[in-house]
C-alpha positions as CSV (number, residue, x, y, z in Angstrom):
1,X,-0.2,-0.2,0.1
2,X,1.3,3.8,-0.9
3,X,1.6,6.0,1.9
4,X,-1.3,7.3,2.8
5,X,-2.1,11.2,2.5
6,X,-3.6,12.7,5.9
7,X,-6.0,14.3,4.2
8,X,-7.3,10.9,2.9
9,X,-7.4,9.5,6.5
10,X,-9.3,12.8,7.9
11,X,-12.0,12.0,5.1
12,X,-12.1,8.3,6.2
13,X,-12.4,9.3,9.8
14,X,-15.0,12.3,9.1
15,X,-17.0,9.6,7.2
16,X,-17.0,7.0,10.1
17,X,-19.2,7.4,13.0
18,X,-17.3,5.9,16.1
19,X,-20.8,5.1,17.8
20,X,-22.2,3.1,14.7
21,X,-18.6,1.4,14.2
22,X,-18.3,0.3,17.9
23,X,-21.4,-1.1,18.1
24,X,-21.1,-3.3,15.5
25,X,-19.0,-5.1,17.9
26,X,-20.5,-4.7,21.5
27,X,-23.6,-3.1,22.5
28,X,-23.2,0.3,23.5
29,X,-26.3,2.3,26.1
30,X,-26.8,6.0,26.3
31,X,-25.3,7.6,29.0
32,X,-26.1,11.7,29.2
33,X,-24.3,13.0,26.0
34,X,-21.8,9.9,25.5
35,X,-22.0,5.8,25.4
36,X,-20.9,3.7,28.0
37,X,-20.3,-0.4,28.1
38,X,-18.2,-2.6,29.3
39,X,-14.5,-2.6,28.1
40,X,-13.4,-5.1,25.5
41,X,-10.0,-4.4,26.2
42,X,-9.9,-6.1,30.1
43,X,-12.0,-7.7,32.4
44,X,-14.9,-5.6,34.4
45,X,-18.2,-6.0,36.3
46,X,-18.8,-2.1,36.3
47,X,-19.1,-0.5,32.5
48,X,-16.0,2.2,32.5
49,X,-15.7,2.3,28.5
50,X,-17.0,5.4,27.2
51,X,-17.5,6.6,23.5
52,X,-17.8,10.3,22.8
53,X,-20.0,10.8,19.7
54,X,-19.1,14.8,19.7
55,X,-15.3,14.2,19.3
56,X,-15.5,10.5,17.6
57,X,-13.2,9.2,20.3
58,X,-13.3,6.4,23.1
59,X,-11.8,5.7,26.6
60,X,-11.9,3.5,29.4
61,X,-11.2,4.7,32.7
62,X,-10.3,1.2,33.7
63,X,-7.3,0.3,31.4
64,X,-6.5,3.7,30.1
65,X,-7.5,2.3,26.4
66,X,-8.3,5.1,23.9
67,X,-8.3,6.6,20.4
68,X,-10.3,7.2,17.4
69,X,-12.4,4.8,15.2
70,X,-9.1,3.5,13.7
71,X,-7.6,2.8,17.1
72,X,-10.6,1.3,18.2
73,X,-10.1,-1.2,15.0
74,X,-6.5,-1.6,15.4
75,X,-6.8,-2.6,19.1
76,X,-10.0,-4.7,18.7
77,X,-9.4,-6.7,15.2
78,X,-5.2,-6.5,16.4
79,X,-4.4,-5.0,12.9
80,X,-1.5,-3.0,12.1
81,X,-2.1,0.6,11.1
82,X,-2.3,0.2,7.1
83,X,-4.5,-2.8,7.8
84,X,-6.9,-0.7,9.7
85,X,-7.0,2.3,7.4
86,X,-7.8,-0.2,4.6
87,X,-10.3,-2.1,6.3
88,X,-12.3,1.1,7.4
89,X,-11.7,2.8,4.0
90,X,-13.8,0.1,2.5
91,X,-16.4,0.4,5.2
92,X,-16.4,4.7,4.5
93,X,-16.3,3.9,0.9
94,X,-13.2,5.7,0.6
95,X,-10.5,5.2,-2.2
96,X,-7.0,4.5,-1.3
97,X,-4.0,5.9,-3.3
98,X,-2.2,3.0,-5.3
99,X,1.6,3.0,-5.6
100,X,3.4,5.0,-7.9
101,X,4.2,1.7,-9.8
102,X,0.2,1.5,-9.7
103,X,-0.1,-1.2,-12.5
104,X,2.8,-3.4,-11.1
105,X,1.4,-3.1,-7.3
106,X,-2.6,-4.3,-8.5
107,X,-0.9,-7.4,-10.7
108,X,0.7,-8.3,-7.5
109,X,-2.3,-7.9,-5.1
110,X,-4.1,-9.9,-7.8
111,X,-1.5,-12.4,-8.0
112,X,-1.7,-13.0,-3.8
113,X,-5.4,-13.1,-4.3
114,X,-5.4,-16.0,-6.6
115,X,-2.7,-17.6,-4.6
116,X,-5.3,-17.6,-1.2
117,X,-8.0,-19.2,-3.7
118,X,-5.8,-21.7,-5.2
119,X,-4.9,-22.8,-1.7
120,X,-8.5,-22.8,-0.5
121,X,-9.8,-24.8,-3.3
122,X,-6.9,-27.4,-2.5
123,X,-7.7,-27.4,1.1
124,X,-11.9,-28.3,-0.1
125,X,-10.5,-31.0,-2.1
126,X,-8.3,-32.4,0.6
127,X,-11.1,-32.3,3.3
128,X,-13.5,-34.2,0.7
129,X,-11.1,-36.9,0.4
130,X,-10.6,-37.4,3.5
131,X,-14.6,-38.6,3.9
132,X,-14.1,-40.6,1.4
133,X,-13.7,-44.2,1.0
134,X,-10.3,-43.6,0.1
135,X,-9.4,-41.6,2.9
136,X,-10.5,-44.1,5.3
137,X,-6.7,-45.2,6.3
138,X,-6.5,-41.6,7.5
139,X,-9.5,-41.3,9.5
140,X,-8.5,-44.5,11.1
141,X,-5.2,-42.7,12.0
142,X,-6.8,-39.6,13.7
143,X,-9.7,-41.8,15.3
144,X,-6.2,-43.6,16.7
145,X,-5.2,-40.2,18.0
146,X,-8.4,-39.4,19.5
147,X,-8.8,-36.5,16.8
148,X,-12.7,-36.3,16.9
149,X,-14.9,-35.1,13.9
150,X,-15.3,-31.3,15.1
151,X,-11.8,-31.0,15.7
152,X,-10.9,-32.4,12.1
153,X,-13.6,-29.7,10.8
154,X,-12.6,-27.2,12.9
155,X,-8.8,-27.1,11.4
156,X,-9.9,-28.0,8.0
157,X,-8.0,-31.4,8.2
158,X,-7.6,-33.3,4.8
159,X,-6.3,-36.5,3.0
160,X,-4.1,-36.2,-0.4
161,X,-4.6,-39.4,-2.2
162,X,-2.0,-41.7,-3.3
163,X,-1.9,-40.1,-7.0
164,X,1.1,-38.2,-8.5
165,X,-1.3,-35.9,-10.1
166,X,-4.9,-35.8,-8.2
167,X,-4.5,-31.9,-7.4
168,X,-2.8,-30.7,-10.4
169,X,-5.5,-32.3,-12.5
170,X,-8.3,-31.0,-10.0
171,X,-7.1,-27.5,-10.2
172,X,-6.2,-27.3,-14.0
173,X,-10.1,-28.7,-14.5
174,X,-10.7,-25.3,-12.8
175,X,-8.9,-23.4,-15.5
176,X,-6.0,-22.9,-13.2
177,X,-3.0,-22.0,-15.1
178,X,0.3,-24.3,-14.2
179,X,2.6,-21.5,-13.5
180,X,0.0,-20.2,-10.9
181,X,-0.4,-23.7,-9.0
182,X,3.3,-24.0,-9.1
183,X,4.0,-20.7,-7.4
184,X,1.4,-21.8,-4.9
185,X,4.3,-24.7,-3.8
186,X,1.3,-27.3,-4.5
187,X,3.3,-29.2,-7.7
188,X,7.1,-29.9,-8.1
189,X,8.1,-29.5,-11.7
190,X,9.9,-32.6,-13.2
191,X,13.2,-33.4,-14.9
192,X,12.0,-34.0,-18.1
193,X,9.2,-31.4,-18.5
194,X,5.5,-31.6,-16.6
195,X,4.6,-31.4,-12.6
196,X,3.4,-33.5,-10.2
197,X,1.7,-33.2,-6.8
198,X,3.8,-32.3,-4.0
199,X,1.2,-33.8,-1.2
200,X,0.8,-37.6,-1.5
201,X,-0.8,-40.2,0.8
202,X,-0.6,-38.2,3.5
203,X,-2.7,-36.3,6.3
204,X,-3.2,-32.4,5.1
205,X,-3.0,-29.6,7.8
206,X,-3.9,-26.6,6.1
207,X,-1.9,-23.5,7.7
208,X,-4.3,-20.9,8.4
209,X,-3.8,-17.3,9.0
210,X,-5.7,-15.0,11.4
211,X,-7.9,-13.7,8.8
212,X,-8.8,-16.9,7.7
213,X,-6.8,-17.0,4.7
214,X,-4.8,-20.5,3.6
215,X,-1.5,-19.9,3.4
216,X,-0.1,-23.4,3.0
217,X,0.1,-27.1,3.9
218,X,1.7,-29.6,6.3
219,X,1.2,-33.2,5.1
220,X,2.3,-36.1,7.4
221,X,2.6,-39.4,6.8
222,X,0.6,-42.4,8.0
223,X,3.1,-44.5,9.3
224,X,6.2,-43.9,10.6
225,X,8.0,-43.8,7.0
226,X,10.5,-41.0,6.5
227,X,10.2,-37.8,5.9
228,X,7.2,-37.8,8.8
229,X,6.2,-34.1,7.6
230,X,6.6,-32.6,4.2
231,X,5.5,-28.7,4.2
232,X,4.9,-26.2,1.6
233,X,7.9,-24.0,0.7
234,X,8.3,-20.6,0.9
235,X,5.7,-18.8,-1.4
236,X,4.4,-15.1,-2.1
237,X,1.5,-15.9,1.0
238,X,3.5,-18.4,3.1
239,X,6.8,-17.6,5.2
240,X,7.1,-20.4,8.2
241,X,8.5,-18.1,10.5
242,X,6.1,-15.4,10.0
243,X,3.2,-17.9,10.9
244,X,1.5,-19.3,13.8
245,X,-0.6,-22.4,13.3
246,X,-3.8,-22.1,14.7
247,X,-3.6,-18.6,15.7
248,X,-7.1,-18.0,13.8
249,X,-8.6,-20.5,15.8
250,X,-6.9,-19.2,19.2
251,X,-6.5,-15.2,18.9
252,X,-9.7,-15.0,20.9
253,X,-9.2,-17.2,23.8
254,X,-5.7,-15.8,23.8
255,X,-7.4,-12.4,24.2
256,X,-9.5,-13.4,26.9
257,X,-7.2,-15.5,29.2
258,X,-4.1,-12.7,28.6
259,X,-1.9,-15.9,27.9
260,X,-0.6,-17.7,25.1
261,X,0.6,-21.4,25.1
262,X,3.2,-22.2,22.4
263,X,3.9,-25.5,21.3
264,X,5.6,-26.9,18.1
265,X,4.1,-29.2,15.9
266,X,0.1,-29.5,14.5
267,X,-0.8,-32.6,16.5
268,X,0.9,-30.7,20.0
269,X,-1.8,-27.9,19.4
270,X,-4.7,-30.0,17.7
271,X,-5.1,-32.4,20.6
272,X,-4.8,-30.1,24.0
273,X,-7.2,-27.8,21.6
274,X,-9.7,-30.6,21.6
275,X,-8.9,-30.9,25.4
276,X,-10.1,-26.9,26.2
277,X,-6.6,-25.7,25.9
278,X,-7.9,-23.1,23.3
279,X,-5.5,-20.1,23.9
280,X,-2.6,-22.2,22.3
281,X,-0.5,-21.8,18.7
282,X,2.3,-23.9,17.4
283,X,5.2,-22.5,15.8
284,X,5.3,-24.8,13.2
285,X,8.6,-26.7,14.2
286,X,10.8,-23.9,14.6
287,X,12.5,-21.6,17.0
288,X,10.2,-18.7,17.7
289,X,10.9,-15.7,15.3
290,X,10.5,-12.3,15.9
291,X,7.6,-12.0,13.5
292,X,5.9,-14.8,15.5
293,X,6.3,-13.1,18.6
294,X,4.9,-10.0,17.3
295,X,1.8,-11.8,16.0
296,X,1.5,-13.1,19.6
297,X,2.1,-9.2,21.4
298,X,-1.3,-8.3,19.2
299,X,-3.4,-10.7,21.6
300,X,-1.1,-10.9,24.8
301,X,2.1,-9.9,26.5
302,X,2.2,-13.4,28.5
303,X,3.6,-16.9,27.1
304,X,3.4,-20.4,28.3
305,X,6.0,-22.3,26.3
306,X,5.6,-26.3,26.3
307,X,8.2,-27.5,23.9
308,X,9.6,-31.0,23.5
309,X,12.1,-32.3,26.2
310,X,14.1,-33.9,23.7
311,X,17.7,-31.9,22.8
312,X,16.0,-30.4,20.2
313,X,13.0,-28.8,22.0
314,X,15.5,-27.6,24.7
315,X,17.6,-26.2,22.4
316,X,14.6,-24.1,20.6
317,X,13.5,-22.7,24.0
318,X,16.6,-21.6,24.9
319,X,17.5,-20.3,21.6
320,X,14.0,-18.3,22.2
321,X,14.0,-16.9,25.3
322,X,16.5,-13.7,24.7
323,X,14.2,-12.9,22.2
324,X,11.0,-13.1,23.9
325,X,12.9,-10.8,26.6
326,X,13.7,-8.4,24.0
327,X,10.4,-8.0,22.7
328,X,8.7,-7.3,26.5
329,X,6.9,-10.4,27.1
330,X,6.8,-12.4,30.2
331,X,7.5,-16.2,29.6
332,X,7.1,-19.4,31.3
333,X,8.7,-22.8,30.4
334,X,6.8,-25.9,31.2
335,X,8.5,-29.1,31.2
336,X,7.3,-32.2,29.8
337,X,8.5,-35.7,31.2
338,X,10.9,-37.4,29.0
339,X,9.6,-39.1,25.9
340,X,6.3,-37.1,25.8
341,X,5.4,-33.9,23.6
342,X,2.0,-32.2,24.2
343,X,-0.2,-34.3,22.2
344,X,1.3,-37.6,23.9
345,X,1.1,-36.2,27.8
346,X,-2.8,-35.0,27.0
347,X,-4.0,-38.5,25.7
348,X,-2.0,-40.1,28.5
349,X,-2.9,-38.5,31.6
350,X,-5.8,-36.1,30.5
351,X,-6.2,-32.2,30.4
352,X,-6.5,-31.9,34.2
353,X,-2.9,-33.2,34.5
354,X,-1.8,-31.1,31.7
355,X,-3.7,-27.9,33.3
356,X,-1.6,-28.8,36.6
357,X,1.6,-28.5,34.4
358,X,0.6,-25.2,33.1
359,X,0.3,-23.7,36.6
360,X,3.8,-24.8,37.4
361,X,5.4,-23.3,34.8
362,X,9.1,-22.2,35.5
363,X,10.0,-18.7,34.9
364,X,12.5,-18.2,32.0
365,X,15.1,-17.5,34.2
366,X,15.2,-20.8,36.3
367,X,14.7,-23.0,33.2
368,X,18.0,-21.8,31.7
369,X,19.8,-21.4,35.0
370,X,18.5,-25.1,35.6
371,X,19.5,-26.3,32.0
372,X,23.1,-24.7,32.5
373,X,23.3,-26.3,35.7
374,X,22.5,-29.8,34.4
375,X,25.6,-29.2,31.4
376,X,27.8,-28.2,34.0
377,X,27.0,-30.4,36.8
378,X,30.0,-29.9,38.9
379,X,30.2,-25.9,39.8
380,X,33.9,-25.4,39.5
381,X,35.3,-22.2,39.3
382,X,35.3,-22.3,35.6
383,X,31.9,-23.8,34.8
384,X,30.7,-21.2,37.4
385,X,32.1,-18.6,35.0
386,X,30.6,-20.2,32.2
387,X,27.3,-20.2,33.6
388,X,27.6,-16.9,34.7
389,X,28.6,-15.6,31.1
390,X,25.2,-17.3,29.7
391,X,23.5,-16.1,32.2
392,X,24.0,-12.4,32.3
393,X,23.7,-12.4,28.5
394,X,20.2,-13.3,28.9
395,X,19.6,-10.9,31.9
396,X,21.7,-8.0,30.0
397,X,18.2,-8.1,28.0
398,X,15.9,-6.8,30.4
399,X,14.9,-3.4,30.0
400,X,13.6,-3.1,33.7
401,X,16.2,-2.5,36.0
402,X,14.5,-4.1,39.3
403,X,14.2,-7.5,37.5
404,X,18.2,-7.1,36.3
405,X,19.0,-6.4,40.3
406,X,16.6,-9.3,41.2
407,X,17.8,-11.9,38.8
408,X,21.7,-10.8,39.4
409,X,21.1,-11.4,42.9
410,X,19.5,-14.9,42.6
411,X,22.1,-15.8,40.3
412,X,25.0,-14.6,42.5
413,X,23.1,-16.8,45.2
414,X,22.9,-19.8,43.1
415,X,26.5,-19.8,41.9
416,X,27.5,-18.4,45.6
417,X,29.8,-15.6,44.0
418,X,29.8,-12.1,45.1
419,X,26.7,-9.9,43.7
420,X,29.3,-7.0,42.7
421,X,31.4,-9.1,40.5
422,X,28.2,-10.2,38.4
423,X,27.4,-6.5,38.0
424,X,31.2,-5.7,36.9
425,X,30.5,-8.7,34.1
426,X,27.2,-7.6,32.9
427,X,28.9,-4.1,32.4
428,X,31.1,-5.7,30.1
429,X,28.4,-6.9,28.1
430,X,26.0,-4.2,27.9
431,X,26.7,-0.6,28.9
432,X,24.1,-0.8,31.8
433,X,24.6,1.4,35.7
434,X,26.9,-0.3,38.0
435,X,23.8,-0.1,39.9
436,X,20.3,0.6,40.1
437,X,20.3,4.5,40.2
438,X,19.6,6.5,43.2
439,X,17.0,8.8,42.7
440,X,18.3,12.1,41.0
441,X,18.6,14.9,43.6
442,X,17.7,17.4,40.7
443,X,14.5,16.2,40.1
444,X,11.4,17.5,42.1
445,X,10.0,15.3,44.9
446,X,7.4,12.6,43.9
447,X,4.5,14.8,45.4
448,X,5.6,18.2,44.0
449,X,6.4,16.2,40.4
450,X,2.9,14.8,40.3
451,X,1.3,18.1,40.9
452,X,3.2,19.1,38.1
453,X,2.1,17.1,35.6
454,X,-1.4,17.3,37.1
455,X,-1.1,20.9,36.0
456,X,0.2,19.8,32.8
457,X,-2.9,17.8,31.8
458,X,-5.3,20.2,33.0
459,X,-3.5,22.6,31.1
460,X,-3.6,20.5,27.6
461,X,-7.3,20.1,28.5
462,X,-8.1,23.4,28.7
463,X,-6.6,23.9,25.2
464,X,-8.1,20.8,23.7
465,X,-11.4,22.3,24.8
466,X,-10.8,25.9,23.6
467,X,-8.4,26.6,20.8
468,X,-8.4,30.2,21.7
469,X,-6.2,28.8,24.6
470,X,-3.4,27.5,22.2
471,X,-2.1,31.1,21.0
472,X,-2.0,32.4,24.9
473,X,-0.2,29.8,26.0
474,X,2.2,30.1,22.6
475,X,3.0,33.5,23.4
476,X,4.3,32.2,27.0
477,X,5.8,28.7,26.8
478,X,7.3,26.4,24.8
479,X,6.7,22.5,24.4
480,X,9.8,22.0,26.1
481,X,8.8,23.5,29.0
482,X,6.4,20.5,29.8
483,X,8.0,17.6,31.9
484,X,5.6,15.0,30.6
485,X,7.3,13.9,27.2
486,X,3.6,12.7,25.8
487,X,1.9,16.0,26.7
488,X,4.7,18.1,25.2
489,X,4.3,16.1,22.2
490,X,0.8,17.1,22.1
491,X,1.5,20.4,22.8
492,X,4.0,20.7,19.9
493,X,1.4,19.2,17.6
494,X,-1.2,21.7,18.4
495,X,1.2,24.8,17.7
496,X,2.0,23.4,14.5
497,X,-1.4,22.8,13.3
498,X,-2.4,26.1,14.9
499,X,0.6,27.8,13.0
500,X,-0.7,26.5,9.6
501,X,-4.4,27.6,10.5
502,X,-5.7,24.2,10.7
503,X,-8.7,23.2,13.2
504,X,-7.5,21.4,15.9
505,X,-9.6,18.4,15.6
506,X,-9.4,15.7,18.5
507,X,-10.1,12.6,16.5
508,X,-7.2,13.6,13.6
509,X,-5.2,15.1,16.5
510,X,-5.3,11.6,18.0
511,X,-4.1,9.9,14.7
512,X,-1.2,12.6,14.4
513,X,0.5,11.2,17.8
514,X,3.4,9.1,16.8
515,X,3.5,8.0,20.7
516,X,0.5,6.0,21.5
517,X,0.4,6.8,25.1
518,X,-0.2,10.7,23.9
519,X,-3.3,9.5,21.7
520,X,-4.6,8.1,25.5
521,X,-3.8,11.1,27.1
522,X,-6.0,13.3,24.6
523,X,-8.9,10.5,24.7
524,X,-8.3,10.2,29.0
525,X,-8.4,14.4,28.9
526,X,-11.8,14.7,27.0
527,X,-13.4,11.9,28.4
528,X,-12.9,13.4,31.8
529,X,-15.4,15.8,33.4
530,X,-15.3,19.1,31.6
531,X,-14.3,22.2,33.5
532,X,-17.3,24.9,33.8
533,X,-16.5,27.6,30.6
534,X,-17.0,30.4,33.2
535,X,-14.2,29.5,35.3
536,X,-12.0,28.2,32.3
537,X,-9.7,31.5,31.8
538,X,-9.0,32.0,35.4
539,X,-8.3,27.8,35.8
540,X,-5.9,28.7,32.1
541,X,-4.1,31.6,34.3
542,X,-3.7,29.4,37.7
543,X,-2.2,26.6,35.6
544,X,0.4,29.1,33.8
545,X,1.1,30.5,37.3
546,X,2.1,26.9,38.6
547,X,4.1,25.7,35.4
548,X,6.0,28.7,35.9
549,X,6.7,28.3,39.7
550,X,7.5,24.5,38.9
551,X,10.1,25.5,36.1
552,X,11.4,28.2,38.4
553,X,11.9,25.4,41.6
554,X,13.4,22.8,39.0
555,X,15.9,25.5,37.9
556,X,16.9,26.7,41.6
557,X,17.5,22.7,42.2
558,X,19.6,22.5,39.1
559,X,21.8,26.0,40.4
560,X,22.3,24.6,44.1
561,X,23.6,21.1,42.6
562,X,25.9,23.3,40.3
563,X,26.9,25.6,43.4
564,X,28.2,22.6,45.2
565,X,30.2,21.5,42.4
566,X,31.5,25.2,41.8
567,X,32.3,25.0,46.1
568,X,34.3,22.0,45.5
569,X,36.1,23.0,42.6
570,X,36.8,26.2,44.6
571,X,35.7,28.3,41.9
572,X,34.9,31.8,43.2
573,X,34.0,33.3,40.3
574,X,31.5,30.4,38.8
575,X,29.8,30.3,42.3
576,X,29.1,34.2,42.5
577,X,27.4,33.8,38.7
578,X,25.3,31.0,39.8
579,X,24.4,32.9,43.2
580,X,23.5,36.0,41.3
581,X,21.1,33.8,39.0
582,X,19.8,32.0,42.1
583,X,18.8,35.3,44.1
584,X,17.7,36.7,40.6
585,X,15.0,33.5,40.3
586,X,14.1,34.0,44.1
587,X,13.0,37.9,43.4
588,X,10.8,36.8,40.8
589,X,8.8,34.4,42.8
590,X,8.2,37.3,45.0
C-alpha cells in the first residue's frame, strides 16, 4: 500500500461514525452525551468504557485504552495501521491511493488473491478426500490419535490421495494456470517436463492465518516412514517463520486469557485444543521468530512455552528466551516428562494434569539456569564462569532495572559468588549502570512532580476544549517546558496545526501522535469531566502560574547542585554567577 496522505485519513475518519462502528462489535448504552459499555480490552463488572460521539473518540477509565475509530479497529481486530486504514476505507467507501507503480502493485495483489483462492480450493479437495472411501486410513489414524470429527472440521484437516497428479488435474479442471499452481507450492516440476503433486498419501493440515486465509499446508505420513512431514515451500503468501499455526482459532481465547500457550507441532496443538486449551498456537517446528512473537503481542504479552523435552526442543526453547525478553514478553516454560510431547501427554494423562503443568510453569530465568547447571554439573570455578556468562547474556536483555537487580541477586546466590562481580561482568556485556540508580536530587520530589504533571494535563485539556488558549500559551511557553514527554508532543503538534491555520480536531490529533501514550492521554482528558466554561480562563491563568513556579523551583534545584560542584572545585567566579542567578529567580517568585 502507498503512503496514505493525511487528508485521506481525515476523510475516512470524517465518514466514520465511531458510535456506529463500535456498536457493530459490542453493545453500547446511552449515558448522557456519551455511550457506555463494558470494556472489550480488559475484564470488568462495572462499565467504564466511554464513547464520545461529539469528539469521535473512545476511552476506558479502567485500563486507559483510548483512541479514535482507527485506534479501536487496530486494538480490537489486532491490525497494523495500514490494515486498519484499509478496513475503514472500505466501510466508508473512500478509495485509497495506489503506489507510484500502480499497475505493478495491482498485478502483484491480484496474484496474491489468486494464490489464496488456489489454496482454498486445494484445502476443500483434501477435506472431501478425507471423508471418501480412499481416506479411510487417514480417518483411522486420526481416530487412533483421539481426534474428533468436530476438531477435524475445525482445523479443516484433509487427505492427499496416493496419486501423482490428483490435485494438479483438479485445479487444471478449474482453469487455473500451471504457473500459479507451482507458485502456490502445490506441485513440483519434473526433470523431463511436466509437474506432479507435492503431497501424496498424507494427512493434510492447512495452515491458516488470523484472517482465515489458507497460506500453505503441512502433510504427515500415516505410518513411521520418512520424511514424517512435508511442508509447503516459501511462497508469496506463506513464510514459515512469519505464521503461527492455529492463531485463527486461538486469537480470541488468547485475548480473553491474556496468555498464549506455544507448542511446536500441529498435533501438539490440535490435541490440547480439543481438550479445552483454546489459547494455544504452534510455531510449526521452528524456534520462535521475531515475526511470530509480534503476532502474539497483538493479543497478549504473556506466553507459556511447552516444547518437547528432547535436546532439539530444549535448544529451541533456549534460543527463544532472549528474543522473548527483548520483545517485552513475560515468558514461562513447562517441563514435560521425558518421552512425551504435548499431544502424547494430554492423551496419556488428561487435560487436568496438563493444566497443572501449565500452572507450575517455570520462570524463564529459572529454566535456563537449571539447564546450564545440568550441562555444567560440577560447579567448579571455570563452570561457574561459563554459567554466569550465559546467564548474564540473558539478564542484559531486560530493560527493567528492578528485574536486572533481582535476577543478578538470584544468580549470585545460586552460584555462591559475589553480586558486585556479576554487576562488573554485566557491564562488559552491555553498557548498564553499575548499580540501580539512586533518585536524582535535581528532580522534583514525587509529590511535587505529581502536582506538576496534573497542572500540565489540565492545561492541555483546556487547550483541547478551547482552541483560543493555544495562542495564549504559545506566547508564554514552549513544548520543551512540559516535563511529561507525551504532553510535550501533544502541545508541539497543536502549535504546528495552529500555525498552519488548521482546525484542532481531536479525532485527527489522536491519529497524528506518534506516541500511543500521547493518543491515550488526549482521549482520557477529553473523556474526563469538563470544567465549567465560566471558570476556564481563571483555571488557565492558574495553571500557567503553577507551571512557571514549578520550572523556577526545578531551575533553582539545578543551580544548587551546580553551586555545590563549584564549591568543591573552589571556583569562586562561577559560584558568584550561580548565586546571582539563584537570587534573581527568588526575586521573581516574590
